[in-house]
N, CA, C and O atoms as a MOPAC input file, in Angstrom:
PM7 MOZYME 1SCF
protein

 N      0.84100 1    -1.18900 1     0.00000 1
 C      0.00000 1     0.00000 1     0.00000 1
 C      0.87700 1     1.24100 1     0.00000 1
 O      1.90500 1     1.29100 1     0.67500 1
 N      0.46600 1     2.22500 1    -0.75300 1
 C      1.19700 1     3.48000 1    -0.74300 1
 C      0.62000 1     4.40300 1     0.33300 1
 O     -0.32800 1     4.04700 1     1.03300 1
 N      1.20500 1     5.57900 1     0.44800 1
 C      0.80400 1     6.53900 1     1.48600 1
 C     -0.67300 1     6.89600 1     1.39100 1
 O     -1.35600 1     6.95600 1     2.41300 1
 N     -1.18300 1     7.13600 1     0.17200 1
 C     -2.57900 1     7.54000 1     0.02100 1
 C     -3.52700 1     6.41400 1     0.43500 1
 O     -4.62300 1     6.69300 1     0.92100 1
 N     -3.14100 1     5.16400 1     0.25600 1
 C     -3.96800 1     4.03800 1     0.69200 1
 C     -4.08400 1     4.00900 1     2.20400 1
 O     -5.15800 1     3.74400 1     2.74600 1
 N     -2.98000 1     4.28000 1     2.88400 1
 C     -3.00200 1     4.32700 1     4.34100 1
 C     -3.90700 1     5.45100 1     4.82300 1
 O     -4.63900 1     5.28000 1     5.79800 1
 N     -3.86800 1     6.59100 1     4.15600 1
 C     -4.69500 1     7.73300 1     4.54900 1
 C     -6.17300 1     7.42700 1     4.38400 1
 O     -6.98200 1     7.90100 1     5.18100 1
 N     -6.54900 1     6.65700 1     3.38500 1
 C     -7.95100 1     6.29300 1     3.18900 1
 C     -8.39700 1     5.25100 1     4.21100 1
 O     -9.58400 1     5.18000 1     4.52600 1
 N     -7.48900 1     4.45300 1     4.72800 1
 C     -7.82600 1     3.42200 1     5.70900 1
 C     -7.94500 1     3.97800 1     7.11900 1
 O     -8.69400 1     3.44900 1     7.94000 1
 N     -7.21700 1     5.03200 1     7.39500 1
 C     -7.14000 1     5.56800 1     8.74800 1
 C     -8.48800 1     5.98500 1     9.33700 1
 O     -8.75200 1     5.66100 1    10.49500 1
 N     -9.35300 1     6.68600 1     8.60000 1
 C    -10.64200 1     7.05900 1     9.20200 1
 C    -11.46800 1     5.84600 1     9.65000 1
 O    -12.07700 1     5.87800 1    10.71900 1
 N    -11.49200 1     4.79200 1     8.85100 1
 C    -12.22800 1     3.58600 1     9.23000 1
 C    -11.66700 1     2.94200 1    10.48800 1
 O    -12.42300 1     2.47600 1    11.34000 1
 N    -10.35600 1     2.91400 1    10.60600 1
 C     -9.71200 1     2.33800 1    11.78600 1
 C    -10.04300 1     3.16700 1    13.01600 1
 O    -10.41300 1     2.62200 1    14.05600 1
 N     -9.91200 1     4.47700 1    12.90100 1
 C    -10.19000 1     5.36600 1    14.03300 1
 C    -11.65700 1     5.28200 1    14.44400 1
 O    -11.96700 1     5.21600 1    15.63400 1
 N    -12.55700 1     5.28500 1    13.46700 1
 C    -13.98200 1     5.19400 1    13.78800 1
 C    -14.31100 1     3.88500 1    14.48500 1
 O    -15.10200 1     3.87300 1    15.42800 1
 N    -13.72800 1     2.79500 1    14.04600 1
 C    -13.98700 1     1.50900 1    14.69700 1
 C    -13.45300 1     1.49300 1    16.12700 1
 O    -14.10000 1     0.95400 1    17.02400 1
 N    -12.29500 1     2.07100 1    16.34100 1
 C    -11.74500 1     2.13400 1    17.70000 1
 C    -12.65900 1     2.96100 1    18.59700 1
 O    -12.95600 1     2.56100 1    19.72300 1
 N    -13.10100 1     4.10800 1    18.10200 1
 C    -13.96900 1     4.98000 1    18.90400 1
 C    -15.33400 1     4.35000 1    19.12800 1
 O    -15.78300 1     4.22600 1    20.26800 1
 N    -15.99600 1     3.95100 1    18.04800 1
 C    -17.37800 1     3.49800 1    18.16000 1
 C    -17.51400 1     2.08500 1    18.69900 1
 O    -18.28300 1     1.86500 1    19.63500 1
 N    -16.80000 1     1.13100 1    18.14700 1
 C    -16.96600 1    -0.24800 1    18.58000 1
 C    -16.18600 1    -0.54500 1    19.86300 1
 O    -16.76600 1    -1.04700 1    20.82500 1
 N    -14.89600 1    -0.24900 1    19.89800 1
 C    -14.11900 1    -0.55500 1    21.09700 1
 C    -14.43900 1     0.43400 1    22.22200 1
 O    -14.56100 1     0.04200 1    23.38300 1
 N    -14.57200 1     1.70300 1    21.87600 1
 C    -14.81400 1     2.71100 1    22.90300 1
 C    -16.24000 1     2.71400 1    23.39800 1
 O    -16.49700 1     2.39700 1    24.55900 1
 N    -17.16100 1     3.06600 1    22.54000 1
 C    -18.55100 1     3.23500 1    22.96200 1
 C    -19.21200 1     1.89400 1    23.28200 1
 O    -19.73900 1     1.70800 1    24.37800 1
 N    -19.18400 1     0.97200 1    22.33700 1
 C    -19.90000 1    -0.29600 1    22.55800 1
 C    -19.25600 1    -1.14500 1    23.64200 1
 O    -19.91700 1    -1.55400 1    24.59700 1
 N    -17.98200 1    -1.40300 1    23.49300 1
 C    -17.32200 1    -2.34400 1    24.40700 1
 C    -17.14100 1    -1.74600 1    25.80000 1
 O    -17.30700 1    -2.44800 1    26.79800 1
 N    -16.80600 1    -0.46900 1    25.87700 1
 C    -16.51700 1     0.14000 1    27.17000 1
 C    -17.77900 1     0.63600 1    27.87500 1
 O    -17.99400 1     0.33200 1    29.04900 1
 N    -18.61400 1     1.40000 1    27.16400 1
 C    -19.76500 1     2.02000 1    27.81500 1
 C    -20.99600 1     1.11700 1    27.89600 1
 O    -21.79500 1     1.24700 1    28.82300 1
 N    -21.15600 1     0.20800 1    26.94100 1
 C    -22.37500 1    -0.59200 1    26.88600 1
 C    -22.10000 1    -2.09200 1    26.88000 1
 O    -22.83900 1    -2.85200 1    26.25300 1
 N    -21.06500 1    -2.52100 1    27.55800 1
 C    -20.70100 1    -3.94100 1    27.52800 1
 C    -21.77500 1    -4.83600 1    28.13700 1
 O    -21.84500 1    -6.02000 1    27.80900 1
 N    -22.61100 1    -4.29200 1    29.01400 1
 C    -23.65500 1    -5.09400 1    29.64500 1
 C    -25.02800 1    -4.84700 1    29.03300 1
 O    -26.01700 1    -5.44600 1    29.45500 1
 N    -25.08700 1    -3.97000 1    28.04500 1
 C    -26.35400 1    -3.61200 1    27.40200 1
 C    -26.14400 1    -3.56900 1    25.88700 1
 O    -26.14800 1    -2.49800 1    25.28000 1
 N    -25.96200 1    -4.73500 1    25.29400 1
 C    -25.61700 1    -4.83200 1    23.87600 1
 C    -26.60000 1    -4.11200 1    22.96000 1
 O    -26.18400 1    -3.34800 1    22.08900 1
 N    -27.88100 1    -4.34200 1    23.14100 1
 C    -28.87900 1    -3.75500 1    22.23500 1
 C    -28.87300 1    -2.23500 1    22.30000 1
 O    -28.91700 1    -1.56000 1    21.27200 1
 N    -28.81900 1    -1.70600 1    23.50700 1
 C    -28.77200 1    -0.24900 1    23.67500 1
 C    -27.48900 1     0.29700 1    23.06300 1
 O    -27.50900 1     1.32900 1    22.39200 1
 N    -26.37900 1    -0.38800 1    23.29100 1
 C    -25.09800 1     0.02500 1    22.72600 1
 C    -25.11000 1     0.05700 1    21.21300 1
 O    -24.57500 1     0.98400 1    20.60600 1
 N    -25.71300 1    -0.94600 1    20.60000 1
 C    -25.78600 1    -1.01100 1    19.13700 1
 C    -26.59700 1     0.16700 1    18.59900 1
 O    -26.18300 1     0.81500 1    17.63700 1
 N    -27.74500 1     0.44700 1    19.21100 1
 C    -28.61000 1     1.54200 1    18.73200 1
 C    -27.94500 1     2.89600 1    18.92900 1
 O    -27.87500 1     3.69100 1    17.99200 1
 N    -27.46000 1     3.17100 1    20.13000 1
 C    -26.81400 1     4.46900 1    20.38800 1
 C    -25.58900 1     4.64500 1    19.51300 1
 O    -25.35800 1     5.71900 1    18.95800 1
 N    -24.80700 1     3.58900 1    19.39300 1
 C    -23.61400 1     3.60700 1    18.55600 1
 C    -23.96300 1     3.93200 1    17.10600 1
 O    -23.27500 1     4.72600 1    16.46500 1
 N    -25.01500 1     3.32900 1    16.59500 1
 C    -25.41500 1     3.54300 1    15.20500 1
 C    -25.95000 1     4.95500 1    14.98200 1
 O    -25.67600 1     5.56900 1    13.95000 1
 N    -26.70900 1     5.46700 1    15.94100 1
 C    -27.21400 1     6.83900 1    15.84200 1
 C    -26.04500 1     7.82800 1    15.83800 1
 O    -26.00500 1     8.74300 1    15.01500 1
 N    -25.10200 1     7.64300 1    16.75300 1
 C    -23.94000 1     8.53500 1    16.81200 1
 C    -23.09100 1     8.42700 1    15.55500 1
 O    -22.58900 1     9.43100 1    15.05200 1
 N    -22.93000 1     7.21600 1    15.05200 1
 C    -22.16600 1     7.00100 1    13.82600 1
 C    -22.81900 1     7.74300 1    12.66700 1
 O    -22.13800 1     8.40100 1    11.88100 1
 N    -24.14100 1     7.63500 1    12.56400 1
 C    -24.87200 1     8.33700 1    11.51500 1
 C    -24.74000 1     9.84200 1    11.65000 1
 O    -24.53500 1    10.54100 1    10.65700 1
 N    -24.85300 1    10.34100 1    12.85500 1
 C    -24.76700 1    11.78800 1    13.09300 1
 C    -23.36400 1    12.32500 1    12.83000 1
 O    -23.21200 1    13.43500 1    12.32100 1
 N    -22.34000 1    11.54900 1    13.17200 1
 C    -20.95500 1    11.98500 1    12.97100 1
 C    -20.65500 1    12.28900 1    11.51100 1
 O    -19.84200 1    13.16100 1    11.20600 1
 N    -21.30400 1    11.57700 1    10.62300 1
 C    -21.04400 1    11.75800 1     9.19400 1
 C    -21.77900 1    12.95600 1     8.61100 1
 O    -21.75800 1    13.17200 1     7.39900 1
 N    -22.42500 1    13.73100 1     9.46700 1
 C    -23.09800 1    14.97900 1     9.10100 1
 C    -23.95800 1    14.84200 1     7.84700 1
 O    -23.71800 1    15.51400 1     6.84300 1
 N    -24.95100 1    13.97700 1     7.91200 1
 C    -25.81700 1    13.79500 1     6.73200 1
 C    -26.65400 1    15.04000 1     6.45900 1
 O    -27.08500 1    15.73400 1     7.37900 1
 N    -26.86900 1    15.30000 1     5.19600 1
 C    -27.66400 1    16.46400 1     4.78400 1
 C    -29.14800 1    16.12800 1     4.68600 1
 O    -29.99800 1    17.01700 1     4.73800 1
 N    -29.45300 1    14.84500 1     4.54500 1
 C    -30.84800 1    14.42800 1     4.40900 1
 C    -31.12300 1    13.24300 1     5.32900 1
 O    -30.20300 1    12.61100 1     5.84800 1
 N    -32.39000 1    12.96200 1     5.51500 1
 C    -32.79000 1    11.81100 1     6.32100 1
 C    -32.32000 1    10.50700 1     5.67300 1
 O    -31.94500 1     9.56700 1     6.37400 1
 N    -32.33900 1    10.44800 1     4.34600 1
 C    -31.85800 1     9.26100 1     3.63800 1
 C    -30.37700 1     9.03000 1     3.90400 1
 O    -29.96500 1     7.90000 1     4.16600 1
 N    -29.57700 1    10.08400 1     3.84000 1
 C    -28.14200 1     9.94200 1     4.13000 1
 C    -27.93200 1     9.46500 1     5.55900 1
 O    -27.09000 1     8.60300 1     5.81100 1
 N    -28.70200 1    10.02700 1     6.50600 1
 C    -28.58500 1     9.57200 1     7.89200 1
 C    -28.92200 1     8.08600 1     7.99300 1
 O    -28.22600 1     7.33100 1     8.67200 1
 N    -29.99400 1     7.67100 1     7.31200 1
 C    -30.40600 1     6.26800 1     7.35800 1
 C    -29.30200 1     5.35700 1     6.82500 1
 O    -29.05400 1     4.28800 1     7.38300 1
 N    -28.64800 1     5.77200 1     5.76200 1
 C    -27.56500 1     4.97200 1     5.19200 1
 C    -26.42000 1     4.82100 1     6.20100 1
 O    -25.93600 1     3.71400 1     6.43600 1
 N    -25.99600 1     5.93400 1     6.79100 1
 C    -24.90900 1     5.86700 1     7.77800 1
 C    -25.33000 1     5.11700 1     9.03300 1
 O    -24.53700 1     4.37700 1     9.61600 1
 N    -26.57800 1     5.30800 1     9.45000 1
 C    -27.09700 1     4.57400 1    10.59700 1
 C    -27.02400 1     3.06900 1    10.32900 1
 O    -26.55900 1     2.30600 1    11.17600 1
 N    -27.48400 1     2.64900 1     9.15600 1
 C    -27.46100 1     1.22300 1     8.81900 1
 C    -26.03600 1     0.68000 1     8.71500 1
 O    -25.77100 1    -0.45600 1     9.10800 1
 N    -25.12900 1     1.48900 1     8.19000 1
 C    -23.73000 1     1.05900 1     8.14800 1
 C    -23.20500 1     0.87500 1     9.56800 1
 O    -22.54300 1    -0.12100 1     9.86000 1
 N    -23.49700 1     1.82700 1    10.44900 1
 C    -23.09500 1     1.70400 1    11.84700 1
 C    -23.70800 1     0.48400 1    12.50200 1
 O    -23.06800 1    -0.18100 1    13.31700 1
 N    -24.95000 1     0.19100 1    12.14400 1
 C    -25.63100 1    -0.98000 1    12.67500 1
 C    -24.92800 1    -2.26500 1    12.23400 1
 O    -24.69700 1    -3.16400 1    13.04300 1
 N    -24.59300 1    -2.34400 1    10.95400 1
 C    -23.89300 1    -3.52600 1    10.43300 1
 C    -22.52800 1    -3.68400 1    11.10300 1
 O    -22.18700 1    -4.77700 1    11.55400 1
 N    -21.74900 1    -2.61200 1    11.17100 1
 C    -20.42500 1    -2.69200 1    11.79700 1
 C    -20.55000 1    -3.10000 1    13.26900 1
 O    -19.73600 1    -3.87200 1    13.77700 1
 N    -21.57100 1    -2.57900 1    13.94600 1
 C    -21.78200 1    -2.89600 1    15.36300 1
 C    -22.13800 1    -4.35700 1    15.56800 1
 O    -21.60900 1    -5.00400 1    16.47100 1
 N    -23.03100 1    -4.88200 1    14.73800 1
 C    -23.42900 1    -6.28600 1    14.86600 1
 C    -22.25200 1    -7.19800 1    14.54300 1
 O    -22.06200 1    -8.22000 1    15.20300 1
 N    -21.47200 1    -6.84300 1    13.54700 1
 C    -20.28000 1    -7.64100 1    13.22000 1
 C    -19.33300 1    -7.67500 1    14.40800 1
 O    -18.81600 1    -8.73500 1    14.76100 1
 N    -19.10200 1    -6.52000 1    15.02700 1
 C    -18.22500 1    -6.47200 1    16.19800 1
 C    -18.81700 1    -7.27900 1    17.35000 1
 O    -18.10500 1    -8.02600 1    18.02000 1
 N    -20.10600 1    -7.12900 1    17.57700 1
 C    -20.77700 1    -7.81600 1    18.67600 1
 C    -20.71200 1    -9.33100 1    18.50500 1
 O    -20.43700 1   -10.05200 1    19.46400 1
 N    -20.96200 1    -9.81400 1    17.29900 1
 C    -20.97400 1   -11.25900 1    17.04500 1
 C    -19.56600 1   -11.85300 1    17.00700 1
 O    -19.34200 1   -12.96200 1    17.49200 1
 N    -18.61800 1   -11.10800 1    16.42600 1
 C    -17.26300 1   -11.66000 1    16.28000 1
 C    -16.40000 1   -11.44400 1    17.51500 1
 O    -15.45600 1   -12.19600 1    17.75400 1
 N    -16.72000 1   -10.41800 1    18.30000 1
 C    -15.90900 1   -10.04200 1    19.46400 1
 C    -14.47200 1    -9.68800 1    19.07400 1
 O    -13.55700 1    -9.76500 1    19.89400 1
 N    -14.29000 1    -9.29600 1    17.80300 1
 C    -12.96200 1    -8.94600 1    17.31200 1
 C    -13.02100 1    -7.62100 1    16.57300 1
 O    -13.67400 1    -7.50700 1    15.53600 1
 N    -12.34200 1    -6.62700 1    17.11000 1
 C    -12.31000 1    -5.30800 1    16.50300 1
 C    -11.71400 1    -5.36600 1    15.09600 1
 O    -12.12200 1    -4.61300 1    14.21100 1
 N    -10.75600 1    -6.25400 1    14.89900 1
 C    -10.09000 1    -6.35100 1    13.60500 1
 C    -11.06800 1    -6.67800 1    12.47400 1
 O    -10.89500 1    -6.21300 1    11.34700 1
 N    -12.07400 1    -7.46400 1    12.77000 1
 C    -13.03400 1    -7.84300 1    11.73200 1
 C    -13.91000 1    -6.65600 1    11.35200 1
 O    -14.14700 1    -6.42000 1    10.16800 1
 N    -14.39400 1    -5.90500 1    12.34300 1
 C    -15.20500 1    -4.72900 1    11.99900 1
 C    -14.34600 1    -3.68100 1    11.29100 1
 O    -14.84300 1    -2.97000 1    10.41700 1
 N    -13.07700 1    -3.57700 1    11.65000 1
 C    -12.16300 1    -2.66000 1    10.94400 1
 C    -12.03000 1    -3.09200 1     9.49100 1
 O    -12.11400 1    -2.25900 1     8.58900 1
 N    -11.82500 1    -4.37300 1     9.25500 1
 C    -11.66400 1    -4.88500 1     7.89400 1
 C    -12.92300 1    -4.63600 1     7.05600 1
 O    -12.82400 1    -4.24300 1     5.89400 1
 N    -14.09000 1    -4.86000 1     7.63200 1
 C    -15.33800 1    -4.63600 1     6.90400 1
 C    -15.51400 1    -3.14400 1     6.62500 1
 O    -15.93500 1    -2.76600 1     5.53200 1
 N    -15.19900 1    -2.29800 1     7.59800 1
 C    -15.32200 1    -0.85000 1     7.42600 1
 C    -14.38700 1    -0.35200 1     6.32300 1
 O    -14.79900 1     0.41800 1     5.45600 1
 N    -13.14200 1    -0.78800 1     6.35800 1
 C    -12.18200 1    -0.37500 1     5.33800 1
 C    -12.62000 1    -0.89000 1     3.96500 1
 O    -12.49700 1    -0.17800 1     2.96900 1
 N    -13.12400 1    -2.11400 1     3.90800 1
 C    -13.60500 1    -2.66600 1     2.63500 1
 C    -14.76300 1    -1.84000 1     2.08700 1
 O    -14.82400 1    -1.57100 1     0.88700 1
 N    -15.67400 1    -1.44100 1     2.95600 1
 C    -16.79400 1    -0.60100 1     2.55100 1
 C    -16.29100 1     0.73100 1     1.99100 1
 O    -16.74300 1     1.17800 1     0.93800 1
 N    -15.35500 1     1.35800 1     2.70300 1
 C    -14.80800 1     2.63600 1     2.23800 1
 C    -14.07200 1     2.47000 1     0.91200 1
 O    -14.13800 1     3.34800 1     0.05200 1
 N    -13.37400 1     1.35200 1     0.74100 1
 C    -12.65500 1     1.09600 1    -0.49600 1
 C    -13.63000 1     0.93800 1    -1.66600 1
 O    -13.40800 1     1.48800 1    -2.74500 1
 N    -14.69900 1     0.19000 1    -1.44600 1
 C    -15.70800 1     0.01400 1    -2.50200 1
 C    -16.36200 1     1.34000 1    -2.86700 1
 O    -16.62600 1     1.60300 1    -4.04000 1
 N    -16.62200 1     2.17200 1    -1.86500 1
 C    -17.21100 1     3.49700 1    -2.13800 1
 C    -16.24300 1     4.35900 1    -2.94600 1
 O    -16.65600 1     5.09200 1    -3.84500 1
 N    -14.95800 1     4.26600 1    -2.62100 1
 C    -13.95200 1     5.04300 1    -3.34500 1
 C    -13.83800 1     4.55300 1    -4.78400 1
 O    -13.77900 1     5.36200 1    -5.71100 1
 N    -13.80800 1     3.24500 1    -4.97900 1
 C    -13.73300 1     2.68300 1    -6.33300 1
 C    -14.96600 1     3.09100 1    -7.13900 1
 O    -14.86700 1     3.37300 1    -8.33300 1
 N    -16.13300 1     3.12200 1    -6.47700 1
 C    -17.36400 1     3.48300 1    -7.13500 1
 C    -17.38800 1     4.92200 1    -7.62600 1
 O    -18.20200 1     5.26300 1    -8.48500 1
 N    -16.52400 1     5.76400 1    -7.10500 1
 C    -16.47000 1     7.17200 1    -7.51500 1
 C    -15.75400 1     7.34900 1    -8.84700 1
 O    -15.85300 1     8.40900 1    -9.46500 1
 N    -15.03700 1     6.32600 1    -9.29500 1
 C    -14.26900 1     6.44900 1   -10.53900 1
 C    -14.98800 1     5.89400 1   -11.72300 1
 O    -14.46300 1     5.92900 1   -12.83600 1

């Protein structure tokens, strides 16, 4: 990977550390369902959507990443899925 590839991966890694390891695992470890919902709402809001549809898309992405983390219990897997999603979105722009 070149420098620009690392720069595109970094936001996904940071978001997974904050949202899945930080918010879900630390704050809601005993309340999985509440953690998944709050985490997904915050994830959607962080991306500053301009419309309700954009919020719904980011909310659903946060929901998917959260469930993957919850089921796998491995941050690395949600990071990999997040980076893959961002990569596909980037490829789709060309």
